[in-house]
N, C-alpha and C positions, 0 to 999 in steps of 0.2 A: 426401568432398566438403569443399570449403572454405566455411565459414560466417562471415558477418559479422553480428554481433549488436549491437543498440543498446538499452540499458536506461539510463534517465536518473534513476532514483530507487532508494532502498534496497529497496523492495518488488520492483521490477523486477530488481534484482541477485539477490535470493533466488530468484525464480521462474525467471529465466534460468539461474542456476547449476544448478538441478535439471533444467531442460530440457537443458542441455549434458551432464549425466551420462547422461540418457536417450538422447541422440543418440549418445554414445560406445558405449553398449551395443548400439545398432542399427547403427552405422557405425564400425567400428574404424579407419577411415582418416580420421575427422573431424579437421579443423583449424579452430581458432577464432581470430578477431581480433574485438575487441569494445570497446564503450563500456559501462562498468558499474562494478563494485566489487570488494571483497575476496573475496566468495563466488565470483564468477565466476572471479577470478584463481586461486583455490585449486583449481579444476577443471583449469585449464591453458589455454594459448594466450597471445595477446598483448593486454594491456590498452592501449588507445589513450588514452582519457581516463576519469578517475574521475568518478562521478556527483556527487561533492562540488563539482566545478567547473561543474556544469550546473544546480544547483537554484535556480531563481528562482520565487518564489511570488506569484501575484496579478497583476492587470493593471498596476498601478502599477509593481511591481518589474520586470516584463518590459519595460516601456517604458524604464525607467531603464537596463536592461542590454541593450538591443536590439543595440548594436554587437557586444557579446561573443557574443550568440546567433547573429547572422548570420555572424560570423566562424567560429563552430564548425560551422555548416551548410556553409559553403564548404570548410572543412578536411576535413569528413567526406566530402564528395563526391569530393574529390581522393584521399583515403585509400582509398576504395572502389575507385576506378579503378586505383590502384597495386596493391592486393591482388588484384583481379580474382576475387571470390568467385563460386561457383556458386549460392549461396543467401544472401539477406539475411533476417534474422529481426528484426522490429521488436517491441519489448516495451513496450506502453502508451505513455506519453510522447508524446502525439499532436501537440502543437505543433511539435515537432522531427521526429518520425518520419513524419508525413504528407508533409512536404517531401522527405524522403529516399525515400519510396515513389514519388513522382512522378518523381524523378531516376532511380531504379532501373528504372522502367518504360520510360523513354526509352532506357536502356542495355540493355534486354532481359535483365535479371537477375531470376531468380525471387524474388518478394517474398511473404513469409509474415508475417502480423500476429498475434502472440500476446498476448492480453488486449486486447480491443477498446477503442478510444476511447469514452467515454461519450456518444455522440451521441444516445442516448435522453434524455439530460438537457438538453443544449444543443448548439448548432452541428449540428443535424440535417442541415443542407445539406451537411455533409461526406460524406454518403452518396454523392454524385455522384463525389467524388474517390476514395472507397474502391472503388466499383464499377470505376472507370477504372484505378486504380493498384495495387490489392492483389489478388494472384493467389489467395491463400487466407487466410481469416480464422478464428481459433480463439477462441471466446468461452467465458467461464468462469462467467457468471451465467445461470441457467435462462431468465429472461425475454428475454434478448438474442436467442435463436434465433428466437423468434416475431417480435420487433421487426424483425429483418433480413429474414426470409424471407416473413412474411405482409404486413408493411407495405411493404417495399421490394424484394421479389422478388430478393433477393441471398442465395445459398446460403452458409451458414457451418457450422462444426463446433462443436458444444457438447462440450467435453472434460472438464467438471467443474472444480472449483476447486482450484488447486494448493496452497492453504493446507492442505487436508486431508492432502496428502502430507507437507508440511513439518512439520505438527504430529504426525502419526502416527509419523514417523521420528525424532522427538526422543528423547533419552535421558531416562530417569526421573531426577527430581531428589531428592536426599537433603535433606530439609528442614533437619535439624539442621546438616549440613555447609554448606549454602548460607547459612544464617543466620550461622554462625560466620565463614565466609570474607568475608562482606559487612558484618560488625559490626552485625547485626540482633538485636533481642531476641525474646522469645517472644510478644509481642503479635500479634494478627491483623494482616495486612498489607492496606493500601489502596494499590494501585498507581496511580501517576500517569504517564500516557502523553501528554505535552504536544506531540507532533509531532516532526518531524525537521529543520525549518528554523529558523534563529535568530529570524526575525521572529515566527513562530507560537509558538515555545517561550516567548519572553519574555512575550507577551500571555497565554498560557494559564496559565503557572505563577503569574503575579501574582495570579490569582484562586484557583487550586487550592490554593496554599500557605496561604490564609486558613482552610482547613479543619483545619489541623494542631492548633490550640488548641481546636477545637470537638469533636473526636472523640479525646479523650486515651486512650481505651481501645484505640486502634489505633495502629499505626506507619505512617507514609507513606513510600513508597519510589518514587523517580523511575526510570523506565526510560530510561537514557541512550541517545540515538540514535547509531548507528555513525558518522554524519556530523559529530558534534560532540565536542569534547574536554571533559574533566572540568572544566577551569578555567572554561569558559563557564557551566556549571551552577552552580559554586560562587559565581560573581559574582551570580547571580540569587537563590540561596537564602540568601545572607549567613549570618546567625547562626541561621537556622531549623534546628531539629533534625530534618532530613530526610536520609535516606540516598540514595545514588545507586548504581545498578548499571549498569555499562557493557556493552553488547552481550549482555545476558542477559534480554531481554524475555520470551522463552518460559519460561525458568526462573522468572522472577518471577511471571508469570501463572499458572503451575501451582500456586503456593502462595498466591496472593492471595485475599482474602475479598471484595473489591469493587475497582472501578477507576473512575477519572475519565479519559476518553479523548478526545483531539482527533479530530474527524471525519476519516475516511480508512480505509485498510485495517486499521488497528489496531482499529477497532470490530468488525470481523468476526473478527479473531484473538482478541480478548477473549471474544467470544461462543462461539467454538469451544472455548475453554478452560473454558467454563461459569462465567465470572466475571460476576456482575451488574455493570452499568456505567451511568454517566451519560455521554452523548455531548455534547461541548462544541465550540463553534466561535466564534471572534471574530477577524475579519480586519481588514485595512486598510479604513477606512471607505469610501474611493472604490472599491476593488476589490469590496467587498461589494455596494455599490449597483449597480455595473455588472453584476456576476454575477447579482444578484437579478432584474434586468430581462431577462437573457439566458436564464436557466434556465426551461424551460416544462414544465408538466404533471408536475412532480415534487413529491410531497407530503412527502418526507423527504430528509435529507442522509446518513444512515448506511446502510451496506450491509445491516445487519441488518434495518432496517425496510423498505428497498426490496425486498429479496428476499421477506420475509414479507408485504409489502403491508399492514402495520399497525404501530402504534406499540408495538413490543415493548420498546424501550428509550427512555428519555426523552432528547430532544434540546434542549439549551439553546443557542440560536443568537443571536449578536450581543448585543443589549441584555438578552436573557433569561439570558445567561451572566453572572450577578452573584453576589455573596457569599450573599445571602439564598436565591435559588432553588437554588443549588448545595448549600447546607446542607440544605434541605428534601428535595431529591431523593436526596442521599447517605444521609440518615436513612432514607428509604423503602427503598432497596435493601439496607440492613443489617438491616431488620426481617424476621424469618423468615416472617411471614405473606405478604409480597410475593414472597419469593424462589422459592417453589414455582411460581408462575405464570411467572416469568422462565425457570426451568429447562425448563418445558414448551415454551415458545416456542423456546428454544435447540435442543431436540430436533427440533422441526419444521423449524427452519432447516437443521440438518445433513442431514435427509432430502431437502430440496429441492435441496441442493448436489450430491447424488449421492455416489458412493463415491470411493475413492482411485484414482490412476492417471492424473491429468491430464497429467503430464510425459511418461509413457511413451506415452500415446495421441497426444499432440501430436507427439512425435518420430517415431513411426511414420507419421503422416499427412504430415509435412513431407518425409520421405524418399520416400514413395509419390508425392507430388504435385510433386516437383522434377525 
């Protein structure tokens, strides 16, 4: 079959690439055309647009780039018609993908949504469009199935979380070799995961880097996002003695003793690597105030706490994300007395997410329901 896949972010590129591999195992005649990134491109097919061209963060930034976004949607619709796929697979990225789902429905193209929009957090009224436009929905968080089926009478498939596959399939890291290749010393590592977009990275690192001179028994290492180049990070860190590793987040987490992590998928990745973390978030003031008023009935911002329905990891949000609070919380997660409880919570988290096989399960269901 001919598949048209749309992933608009780095995490979507990862999960879509693994889904593509699984589809090829089930359908040896599979052909791919997609919006995504380097990981998807490495599987094969035609890359239409890279997610680096699509990443706009927050309400204010979206408004400022509205012409570009609308132009991309128009181009995407035309490209779909020219390719004439049998299946469209939408991966997260709801602001864009929900518009494409409506278009695909009008054109009678089978539409599969992998990784649900987080309508349980905000924009719950999107359920009407999902019911109308999405033929099959594949959810990766355990509470999402009840949300859709019990609250909204819409059948979905819970397939497990694809991060379990991605992490389980990684190669083992040689600590000595990794440290040597990246000019790291023998001190315990505190990983800094400041996000993937320029706006958030600049904001997050400004505070995170203040910890460097407070925890001198450790070395701080930045996980460089694949969407950013090394020069961008070097401008921010200036003369700070902090290392940067590019496109090696999993390798870094496998060796890290603790982590400071910007809210997002990375909070869950860090937990699955069993690394104690402090979750951080500070966004554009206007975007934050608008978002705060739109998000309903959500007690936490990190996936770890949302899935466990308790504060397993500390969240420092907006004004709470400051030098003093961050120092206090980092000290706590480095204290062995607190770490045992964190590891117990991480074990519970892994059990709730189910086992491996999300990509394979989803591929089989897509083929079966197309």
